[in-house]
C-alpha positions as CSV (number, residue, x, y, z in Angstrom):
1,M,0.0,0.0,0.0
2,M,2.8,2.4,0.8
3,R,4.4,1.8,-2.6
4,F,1.1,2.7,-4.3
5,Q,0.8,5.9,-2.3
6,A,4.4,6.9,-3.1
7,F,3.7,6.2,-6.8
8,L,0.6,8.4,-6.7
9,L,2.5,11.2,-5.0
10,V,5.2,11.1,-7.7
11,L,2.6,11.0,-10.4
12,V,0.9,14.1,-9.0
13,V,4.1,16.0,-8.7
14,V,5.2,15.1,-12.2
15,T,1.9,15.9,-13.8
16,A,1.0,19.0,-11.8
17,P,-0.2,22.0,-13.7
18,G,1.9,25.2,-14.3
19,W,1.5,26.5,-10.7
20,A,3.7,23.7,-9.5
21,S,6.6,25.2,-11.4
22,A,6.1,28.8,-10.1
23,E,9.1,30.6,-8.7
24,C,8.7,32.6,-5.5
25,Q,10.9,35.2,-3.8
26,K,10.6,37.2,-0.6
27,D,10.8,40.9,-0.9
28,G,12.6,43.3,1.4
29,R,9.6,43.4,3.8
30,G,9.3,39.6,3.9
31,A,6.2,39.3,1.6
32,V,6.3,36.5,-0.8
33,V,5.8,37.2,-4.6
34,C,5.3,34.3,-7.0
35,G,5.2,34.2,-10.8
36,R,4.9,31.5,-13.4
37,G,8.5,32.2,-14.5
38,K,11.8,33.4,-13.1
39,C,12.0,36.0,-10.4
40,V,14.6,38.7,-9.6
41,I,15.0,41.2,-6.7
42,D,15.8,44.8,-7.6
43,I,18.2,47.1,-5.7
44,R,15.3,48.3,-3.6
45,G,14.3,44.8,-2.4
46,R,11.2,44.6,-4.7
47,V,10.5,41.3,-6.4
48,F,9.6,41.0,-10.1
49,C,8.5,37.6,-11.5
50,A,7.6,36.8,-15.1
51,R,3.9,36.3,-15.5
52,Y,4.6,33.6,-18.1
53,R,6.2,30.2,-17.4
54,Y,9.1,30.8,-19.8
55,G,9.0,34.5,-19.8
56,G,12.0,36.8,-19.6
57,V,13.0,39.1,-16.7
58,V,15.6,41.7,-17.4
59,R,17.2,44.6,-15.6
60,T,17.9,47.7,-17.7
61,W,21.0,49.7,-17.5
62,Y,19.1,52.3,-15.6
63,G,18.0,49.9,-12.8
64,A,14.4,49.2,-14.0
65,T,13.2,45.6,-14.1
66,L,11.0,44.5,-17.1
67,C,9.4,41.3,-18.2
68,G,8.3,39.6,-21.4
69,R,6.4,36.6,-22.6
70,G,9.5,35.1,-24.1
71,E,13.2,35.9,-24.1
72,C,14.2,39.5,-24.2
73,T,17.2,41.5,-25.5
74,A,18.2,45.2,-25.8
75,T,18.8,47.3,-28.9
76,M,21.9,49.4,-29.3
77,K,19.9,52.3,-28.0
78,G,19.0,50.5,-24.7
79,E,15.4,49.6,-25.6
80,W,14.3,46.2,-24.5
81,F,12.2,43.9,-26.7
82,C,10.8,40.4,-26.0
83,A,9.3,37.6,-28.1
84,I,5.5,37.7,-28.2
85,E,5.4,33.9,-28.0
86,E,5.7,32.4,-24.6
87,D,9.1,30.8,-24.5
88,G,9.9,32.5,-27.8
89,S,13.5,33.1,-28.7
90,V,15.1,36.4,-29.6
91,F,18.2,37.2,-31.6
92,K,20.1,40.1,-33.2
93,D,21.0,40.3,-36.8
94,W,24.4,41.4,-38.0
95,D,23.1,45.0,-38.3
96,G,21.6,45.1,-34.8
97,T,18.1,44.4,-35.9
98,I,16.2,42.3,-33.3
99,R,14.1,39.3,-34.5
100,C,11.6,37.5,-32.2
101,A,9.6,34.3,-32.4
102,G,6.1,35.4,-33.3
103,G,7.1,39.0,-33.4
104,C,8.5,41.4,-30.9
105,E,7.0,43.6,-28.2
106,P,8.5,46.0,-25.7
107,A,9.5,44.6,-22.4
108,S,7.2,46.0,-19.7
109,V,6.4,45.9,-16.0
110,A,2.8,44.8,-17.1
111,N,4.3,41.4,-18.0
112,C,5.7,41.1,-14.4
113,E,4.1,39.8,-11.3
114,T,4.8,42.1,-8.4
115,E,2.0,41.6,-6.0
116,P,2.5,39.4,-2.8
117,A,0.9,36.0,-2.9
118,G,-2.1,35.4,-0.6
119,P,-3.4,37.5,2.2
């Protein structure tokens, strides 16, 4: 019976939905912030997590934290763009042009999760 219960537990963990792969971080005040993707803590102790499971989280040269649905990269002018497709890739052409899977969109705070989890 114990083997069967252990098997079921492993099965549940392996087949759990996207929330099981969420990443969480504590902010400077001890509140926990979770997102479906990666999380980073900025210099002020605020947590920014990607809303999308394979989304990108970047820190700009000016200290801002931005997120995207897919990978993100910066232009030569310091503008950040991310792939529109979740888990989409981004690359720069030889002339600095950015190309993204499914198209590109500006990285934004709107694509970040910043609110503490739970009450």
